[in-house]
C-alpha positions as CSV (number, residue, x, y, z in Angstrom):
1,M,12.5,-31.2,-45.6
2,S,13.6,-34.0,-43.4
3,D,15.8,-36.8,-44.6
4,H,13.1,-39.5,-44.1
5,Q,10.9,-37.9,-46.8
6,Q,12.0,-39.8,-49.8
7,Q,11.6,-38.1,-53.2
8,D,11.1,-39.7,-56.6
9,L,14.2,-38.1,-58.1
10,V,17.2,-36.1,-56.8
11,I,19.8,-34.5,-59.0
12,R,22.9,-33.8,-57.1
13,N,26.1,-31.8,-57.6
14,G,25.0,-29.7,-60.4
15,H,25.8,-26.1,-61.5
16,I,22.2,-25.0,-61.5
17,I,21.0,-22.1,-63.6
18,T,17.4,-21.4,-62.5
19,M,16.3,-18.8,-65.1
20,D,13.9,-17.5,-62.5
21,G,13.0,-13.8,-61.9
22,Q,16.0,-13.4,-59.5
23,G,18.5,-15.0,-61.8
24,R,19.6,-17.4,-59.1
25,R,22.5,-19.9,-59.7
26,Y,23.8,-22.6,-57.4
27,Q,27.2,-24.3,-57.6
28,S,27.5,-27.9,-56.5
29,A,23.8,-27.9,-55.7
30,D,20.9,-30.4,-55.8
31,I,17.2,-30.5,-56.9
32,A,14.6,-32.7,-55.4
33,I,11.6,-33.9,-57.5
34,N,8.4,-35.6,-56.4
35,N,5.3,-36.4,-58.4
36,G,6.7,-34.5,-61.4
37,V,7.2,-31.3,-59.4
38,I,10.3,-29.6,-58.1
39,T,10.1,-29.6,-54.3
40,E,13.5,-28.2,-53.2
41,I,16.6,-26.6,-54.6
42,G,19.8,-26.1,-52.6
43,C,23.2,-27.3,-51.6
44,A,23.5,-30.6,-49.8
45,L,19.9,-31.3,-49.6
46,E,19.1,-33.7,-46.7
47,V,16.7,-35.8,-48.7
48,K,16.9,-39.2,-50.5
49,G,15.6,-40.1,-53.9
50,M,14.2,-43.3,-55.2
51,T,16.4,-42.4,-58.2
52,E,19.5,-40.2,-57.9
53,I,21.5,-38.6,-60.6
54,D,25.0,-37.3,-60.1
55,A,25.3,-34.2,-62.2
56,N,29.1,-34.3,-61.7
57,G,29.4,-30.5,-61.9
58,N,27.6,-30.2,-65.2
59,A,25.0,-27.6,-66.0
60,V,21.5,-28.2,-64.8
61,L,19.0,-25.9,-66.4
62,P,15.3,-25.7,-67.5
63,G,14.5,-27.8,-70.5
64,L,14.5,-25.8,-73.7
65,I,11.3,-24.7,-75.4
66,N,10.9,-24.6,-79.1
67,C,8.4,-22.0,-80.1
68,H,7.9,-23.0,-83.8
69,T,8.5,-26.2,-85.7
70,H,6.8,-28.5,-88.1
71,E,7.3,-32.3,-87.6
72,T,8.3,-32.8,-91.3
73,L,10.1,-35.8,-92.9
74,L,12.2,-35.0,-95.9
75,R,15.1,-33.2,-94.5
76,G,17.9,-32.5,-97.0
77,L,15.8,-33.0,-100.1
78,T,14.2,-29.6,-100.6
79,E,17.0,-27.3,-100.7
80,D,18.3,-23.9,-102.0
81,L,15.0,-22.2,-103.1
82,P,13.4,-19.0,-102.0
83,L,10.4,-19.3,-99.7
84,M,7.5,-18.9,-102.2
85,R,9.0,-21.2,-104.8
86,W,10.0,-23.7,-102.1
87,L,6.4,-23.8,-100.9
88,D,4.8,-23.9,-104.4
89,E,7.1,-26.3,-106.2
90,I,8.1,-28.6,-103.4
91,C,6.3,-28.3,-100.1
92,F,2.6,-28.0,-101.2
93,P,2.8,-30.9,-103.8
94,K,4.7,-33.0,-101.3
95,D,2.1,-32.2,-98.5
96,K,-0.8,-33.2,-100.8
97,A,0.7,-36.7,-101.0
98,F,1.5,-36.8,-97.2
99,Q,-0.2,-39.6,-95.4
100,A,-0.7,-40.6,-91.7
101,E,2.1,-43.1,-91.8
102,H,4.5,-40.4,-93.0
103,Q,3.5,-38.2,-90.1
104,R,4.1,-40.9,-87.6
105,A,7.6,-41.4,-88.9
106,A,8.2,-37.6,-89.0
107,A,7.0,-37.3,-85.4
108,L,9.2,-40.1,-84.2
109,M,12.2,-38.6,-85.9
110,T,11.5,-35.1,-84.7
111,Q,10.7,-36.0,-81.1
112,L,13.8,-38.2,-80.9
113,E,15.9,-35.3,-82.0
114,L,14.2,-32.9,-79.6
115,I,14.9,-35.2,-76.6
116,R,18.5,-35.6,-77.8
117,G,19.0,-31.9,-78.0
118,G,17.4,-31.0,-74.6
119,T,14.2,-29.6,-75.9
120,T,11.4,-30.6,-73.4
121,S,8.5,-28.5,-74.9
122,F,7.6,-27.6,-78.4
123,I,4.7,-26.4,-80.6
124,D,4.1,-28.3,-83.8
125,I,2.1,-27.0,-86.8
126,F,1.8,-29.6,-89.5
127,R,-0.3,-32.6,-90.6
128,Y,-2.1,-35.6,-89.1
129,P,-2.0,-34.2,-85.5
130,D,-3.5,-37.4,-84.1
131,E,-0.4,-39.3,-85.2
132,A,2.0,-36.7,-83.9
133,A,0.2,-36.4,-80.6
134,A,0.1,-40.2,-80.1
135,V,4.0,-40.2,-80.5
136,A,4.2,-37.4,-77.8
137,E,2.1,-39.4,-75.5
138,S,4.7,-42.1,-75.6
139,S,7.8,-40.0,-76.0
140,G,7.0,-38.1,-72.7
141,L,7.6,-34.6,-74.3
142,R,5.5,-31.6,-73.5
143,A,3.8,-30.5,-76.7
144,I,1.2,-28.2,-78.4
145,F,-0.2,-29.3,-81.6
146,S,-1.7,-26.7,-83.9
147,P,-2.8,-28.6,-87.1
148,Q,-1.6,-26.7,-90.2
149,L,-4.9,-25.7,-91.8
150,I,-4.6,-24.7,-95.5
151,D,-7.5,-23.6,-97.7
152,E,-5.4,-23.0,-100.8
153,P,-4.0,-25.1,-102.3
154,A,-6.7,-27.5,-101.3
155,G,-5.4,-30.8,-99.9
156,A,-2.0,-29.5,-98.8
157,G,-3.0,-29.1,-95.1
158,E,-5.7,-29.9,-92.5
159,T,-9.2,-28.6,-92.6
160,L,-11.2,-26.7,-90.1
161,E,-13.4,-29.8,-89.5
162,S,-10.4,-32.2,-89.0
163,T,-8.9,-29.6,-86.6
164,V,-12.0,-29.3,-84.5
165,S,-12.2,-33.1,-84.4
166,F,-8.6,-33.3,-83.2
167,I,-9.1,-30.6,-80.5
168,E,-12.2,-32.5,-79.2
169,N,-10.3,-35.8,-79.1
170,W,-7.2,-34.6,-77.6
171,K,-7.8,-31.4,-75.6
172,D,-7.8,-33.1,-72.2
173,R,-6.5,-36.6,-73.0
174,V,-3.0,-35.9,-71.5
175,P,-3.6,-33.0,-69.1
176,G,-0.8,-30.6,-68.5
177,R,1.4,-32.2,-71.1
178,I,-0.3,-32.3,-74.5
179,F,-2.2,-29.2,-75.6
180,T,-4.3,-28.4,-78.7
181,W,-4.4,-25.1,-80.6
182,F,-5.6,-23.9,-84.0
183,G,-3.0,-23.6,-86.7
184,P,-4.0,-21.6,-89.8
185,H,-0.9,-21.8,-92.0
186,A,-0.8,-18.1,-93.2
187,P,-2.9,-15.2,-94.4
188,Y,-2.1,-16.1,-98.0
189,S,-3.1,-19.7,-97.7
190,C,-6.2,-19.4,-95.5
191,K,-9.4,-17.5,-96.3
192,K,-10.6,-14.6,-94.3
193,E,-13.8,-16.6,-93.4
194,T,-11.6,-19.4,-92.0
195,F,-9.7,-17.0,-89.7
196,L,-13.1,-15.6,-88.5
197,K,-14.4,-19.1,-87.6
198,I,-11.1,-19.9,-85.9
199,I,-11.4,-16.8,-83.6
200,E,-14.8,-18.0,-82.6
201,L,-13.7,-21.6,-82.0
202,A,-10.6,-20.6,-80.2
203,E,-12.6,-18.8,-77.7
204,K,-15.1,-21.6,-77.4
205,Y,-12.4,-24.2,-76.6
206,D,-10.1,-21.7,-74.9
207,V,-7.1,-22.5,-76.9
208,G,-4.4,-20.6,-78.7
209,I,-3.8,-19.9,-82.4
210,H,-0.4,-20.3,-84.2
211,T,0.2,-18.9,-87.7
212,H,2.9,-17.6,-90.0
213,L,3.1,-13.8,-90.5
214,A,5.2,-11.3,-92.5
215,E,7.7,-14.0,-93.2
216,S,8.9,-12.8,-96.6
217,Y,9.0,-9.6,-98.6
218,S,6.9,-11.3,-101.3
219,E,4.1,-11.8,-98.8
220,V,4.2,-8.0,-98.1
221,E,4.1,-7.2,-101.8
222,Q,1.3,-9.7,-102.5
223,F,-1.0,-8.1,-99.9
224,M,-0.1,-4.5,-100.7
225,S,-0.9,-5.3,-104.4
226,Q,-4.2,-7.1,-103.6
227,Y,-5.5,-5.1,-100.7
228,G,-3.4,-1.9,-100.4
229,K,-2.4,-3.0,-96.8
230,T,-0.2,-5.7,-95.3
231,S,-1.2,-9.1,-93.9
232,V,-0.7,-7.7,-90.4
233,Y,-3.4,-5.1,-90.8
234,I,-5.7,-7.7,-92.6
235,L,-5.5,-10.0,-89.5
236,D,-6.0,-7.1,-87.1
237,E,-9.2,-6.0,-89.0
238,L,-10.4,-9.6,-88.7
239,G,-9.8,-9.6,-84.9
240,V,-7.1,-12.3,-85.1
241,L,-4.4,-10.2,-83.4
242,S,-4.8,-11.0,-79.7
243,S,-3.1,-12.6,-76.7
244,R,-4.2,-16.0,-78.0
245,L,-1.9,-15.6,-81.1
246,L,1.6,-16.8,-81.6
247,V,3.0,-15.7,-85.0
248,A,6.1,-17.3,-86.6
249,H,8.8,-15.2,-88.2
250,A,7.3,-11.6,-88.2
251,V,10.3,-10.5,-90.3
252,H,9.0,-7.6,-92.3
253,L,7.3,-5.3,-89.8
254,T,7.1,-1.5,-89.8
255,D,7.4,0.5,-86.5
256,Q,3.6,0.9,-86.5
257,E,3.1,-2.9,-86.9
258,I,5.5,-3.6,-84.1
259,E,3.5,-1.3,-81.9
260,L,0.3,-2.9,-83.0
261,L,1.6,-6.4,-82.1
262,A,2.5,-5.0,-78.7
263,R,-0.9,-3.5,-78.1
264,R,-2.7,-6.6,-79.1
265,D,-0.3,-8.7,-76.9
266,V,0.7,-11.0,-79.9
267,A,3.6,-13.4,-79.2
268,V,6.4,-13.9,-81.8
269,A,8.6,-16.9,-82.6
270,Y,12.1,-15.9,-83.8
271,N,13.5,-18.4,-86.3
272,P,16.9,-17.1,-87.3
273,T,18.5,-20.0,-89.1
274,S,15.4,-20.7,-91.2
275,N,15.0,-17.0,-92.1
276,M,18.7,-17.0,-93.2
277,K,18.4,-20.2,-95.2
278,L,15.3,-19.2,-97.1
279,A,16.7,-15.6,-97.5
280,S,13.5,-14.2,-95.8
281,G,15.3,-11.5,-93.9
282,V,16.3,-10.5,-90.4
283,A,13.5,-10.1,-87.9
284,R,13.5,-6.9,-85.9
285,I,13.8,-8.7,-82.6
286,P,15.4,-5.9,-80.5
287,E,12.6,-3.5,-81.5
288,L,9.9,-6.1,-80.7
289,I,11.4,-6.7,-77.2
290,R,11.7,-3.0,-76.5
291,A,8.0,-2.6,-77.6
292,G,7.0,-5.2,-75.0
293,V,6.2,-8.0,-77.5
294,R,6.6,-11.5,-76.1
295,V,9.3,-13.2,-78.1
296,G,10.5,-16.8,-77.9
297,L,13.0,-18.8,-80.0
298,G,12.2,-21.5,-82.6
299,T,14.0,-23.7,-85.1
300,D,11.3,-24.0,-87.7
301,S,11.2,-27.4,-89.5
302,N,14.0,-29.8,-90.5
303,L,13.3,-28.8,-94.1
304,S,14.2,-25.2,-93.6
305,N,16.9,-25.3,-90.8
306,N,17.9,-28.4,-91.1
307,N,18.3,-29.4,-87.5
308,L,16.3,-28.7,-84.4
309,D,19.3,-27.6,-82.2
310,M,18.2,-24.9,-79.9
311,F,21.7,-24.2,-78.8
312,E,22.6,-23.4,-82.4
313,E,19.6,-21.2,-82.7
314,M,20.6,-19.2,-79.6
315,R,24.1,-18.7,-81.1
316,V,22.9,-17.8,-84.6
317,G,20.0,-15.7,-83.3
318,A,22.5,-13.5,-81.4
319,T,25.2,-13.3,-83.9
320,L,22.9,-12.6,-86.8
321,Q,21.5,-9.5,-85.0
322,K,24.9,-8.3,-84.1
323,L,26.2,-8.5,-87.7
324,W,23.0,-7.1,-89.1
325,R,23.1,-4.1,-86.8
326,K,26.9,-3.7,-86.6
327,D,26.4,-3.7,-82.8
328,A,28.1,-6.4,-80.7
329,E,26.0,-5.5,-77.6
330,V,22.5,-6.4,-78.9
331,M,21.0,-9.7,-78.0
332,P,23.2,-10.6,-75.1
333,C,23.6,-14.3,-74.3
334,E,21.5,-14.3,-71.1
335,Q,18.6,-12.8,-73.2
336,M,19.0,-15.6,-75.8
337,L,18.9,-18.3,-73.0
338,R,15.7,-16.6,-71.7
339,M,14.2,-16.7,-75.2
340,A,14.8,-20.5,-75.2
341,T,13.4,-21.0,-71.7
342,I,11.2,-18.8,-69.6
343,D,10.4,-16.3,-72.3
344,A,9.4,-19.1,-74.7
345,A,7.2,-20.5,-72.0
346,V,5.4,-17.2,-71.7
347,C,4.8,-17.2,-75.5
348,L,3.1,-20.6,-75.1
349,G,1.2,-19.7,-71.9
350,L,3.2,-22.3,-70.0
351,Q,5.1,-20.0,-67.7
352,E,3.2,-21.2,-64.6
353,Q,4.4,-24.8,-65.3
354,V,7.8,-24.6,-67.0
355,G,10.5,-22.4,-68.3
356,S,12.4,-22.0,-65.0
357,L,13.6,-24.1,-62.1
358,E,11.5,-23.1,-59.2
359,V,9.9,-25.0,-56.3
360,G,6.4,-25.8,-57.3
361,K,7.0,-25.9,-61.1
362,R,7.0,-29.0,-63.2
363,A,10.4,-30.8,-63.4
364,D,11.4,-30.2,-67.0
365,I,15.2,-30.3,-66.6
366,I,18.2,-31.0,-68.8
367,L,21.9,-31.7,-67.9
368,V,24.5,-30.3,-70.3
369,D,28.1,-31.5,-70.4
370,L,30.6,-29.0,-69.2
371,H,33.6,-31.3,-69.3
372,A,34.2,-31.3,-73.1
373,P,37.2,-29.2,-74.3
374,H,34.9,-26.8,-76.3
375,M,33.2,-25.8,-73.1
376,W,36.4,-24.9,-71.2
377,P,37.2,-23.0,-69.1
378,V,34.3,-23.1,-66.7
379,L,34.6,-20.4,-64.1
380,P,33.1,-20.6,-60.6
381,E,30.4,-18.5,-59.0
382,P,30.1,-15.7,-58.6
383,G,31.0,-14.5,-62.1
384,S,30.6,-17.8,-63.8
385,N,30.7,-17.9,-67.6
386,I,28.4,-21.0,-67.9
387,I,25.6,-19.1,-69.6
388,E,28.1,-17.7,-72.1
389,Q,29.4,-21.2,-72.8
390,L,25.9,-22.7,-73.2
391,V,24.8,-20.0,-75.7
392,Y,28.1,-19.6,-77.7
393,S,29.9,-22.9,-77.4
394,A,27.4,-25.7,-76.7
395,S,25.4,-27.8,-79.2
396,A,22.6,-30.3,-79.0
397,G,25.2,-33.1,-78.8
398,D,26.3,-31.8,-75.3
399,V,23.1,-32.7,-73.6
400,L,23.5,-35.6,-71.3
401,T,20.0,-36.0,-69.7
402,T,16.6,-34.9,-70.6
403,I,13.7,-34.9,-68.0
404,V,10.1,-33.9,-68.4
405,D,7.6,-34.0,-65.5
406,G,10.3,-35.7,-63.5
407,E,10.4,-38.6,-65.9
408,I,13.8,-39.4,-67.4
409,L,13.5,-39.5,-71.2
410,M,17.2,-39.8,-71.8
411,Q,20.1,-40.2,-69.4
412,D,23.7,-40.2,-70.3
413,R,22.6,-40.1,-74.0
414,E,20.6,-43.3,-73.7
415,F,16.9,-43.0,-74.7
416,F,14.3,-44.4,-72.4
417,T,11.0,-43.7,-74.2
418,L,11.8,-44.1,-77.8
419,D,13.7,-46.8,-79.8
420,E,16.4,-45.1,-81.9
421,K,17.3,-48.0,-84.0
422,E,13.6,-48.9,-84.8
423,I,12.8,-45.3,-85.6
424,E,15.7,-45.0,-88.1
425,S,14.3,-47.8,-90.3
426,I,10.7,-46.4,-90.0
427,V,11.9,-43.0,-91.1
428,H,13.9,-44.3,-94.1
429,E,11.1,-46.4,-95.3
430,A,8.5,-43.7,-95.0
431,A,10.7,-41.0,-96.6
432,M,11.3,-43.2,-99.6
433,H,7.6,-43.9,-100.0
434,L,6.7,-40.2,-99.7
435,V,9.4,-39.2,-102.3
436,R,8.0,-41.7,-104.7
437,I,4.3,-41.1,-104.4
438,S,4.6,-37.3,-104.5
439,G,6.7,-37.2,-107.6
440,L,9.5,-35.5,-105.8
441,D,12.0,-38.0,-107.1
442,S,11.6,-36.8,-110.7
443,I,11.8,-33.1,-109.6
444,L,15.0,-33.9,-107.7
445,K,16.6,-35.7,-110.6
446,H,15.6,-32.7,-112.9
447,R,17.1,-30.1,-110.6
448,K,20.4,-32.1,-110.3
């Protein structure tokens, strides 16, 4: 590329980790971006940018991809309960009182946190998707919205009718950046008839399906008692298990069920921190990967995590498996970074667009600070330890710059698309209102 061909954005002097199929890394290198697309990667590029960013030797890598989260609001108020009690006593009553204004506040808070932590793509499964999608249209993030459809208890989630309306309104409104899926909450909260209709409609609209599956042992017991088989086999009999499906958690699986998910090409979102906090168990991630199941990393919601820090999720996801299996070699750090980037993109069907830094892909890029003491020492290529530092030492607070489609959403920790101060007041006001109208204030006082 000749030097007179000006680009929209050039990032210079970065330690580039591509996460491409060849595992290429570049020290003191540049990335050129034009019209939201990566046009060139290499050292000392002879090209000028309308905007130029000096990476100053910091890590430059694909934006992180969160494979499972809910844009919820009441972080820190629904704690220390097992999953089914947590849902029945806190979440479902709260969700019945949830209103559009609460969702707007929750989406603003969530997306601000995602940008701050270097997450550039995410899938949301929760309420009032029109509100959440409108925030994403402004925030600049790449997002999939799968409205959380709940039949029982009635009123705690979206309906099939509201979901179809959302898909028709938003499916092509922001092409390539905002996507629409179906989001039946779980086999225990959605009727079989609903799942059957969703299969038909997902094919009609050519969209994905996101649900929770085999998250807790109580779910396994419930289905075995009621049907004599697990929820995995129930969904398979209905025809739900397919390449369109992304399931969250998949903690309690037999060898046969893992093989079944692999045969049906179902993707799985691994949520280690949430599974630990709710005492749901440890997902059999090494077995899933060995079987050929697509696995990506997710945070779950701010209610069950409580942050959306994908760096923390990488570290916890690796160390939990090592401890559980008494094997320090399982889930190596590069595999964890893949699960937060290119493997996650594969789970969401976005691998042709994002997940790695390659010429022709969309420019979803983050810069991570390598100059803080907790990231030292940084060794040069070849044999650099930067991936190790990113997975085991870094946190969301180390992200300096977040870019989606070549647009800078945050630079040097300054937000460009969302107003942090304004959002803080919106969130606090909405949270207090939701606590009051849901009756959660009396429940919290009683528990204390």
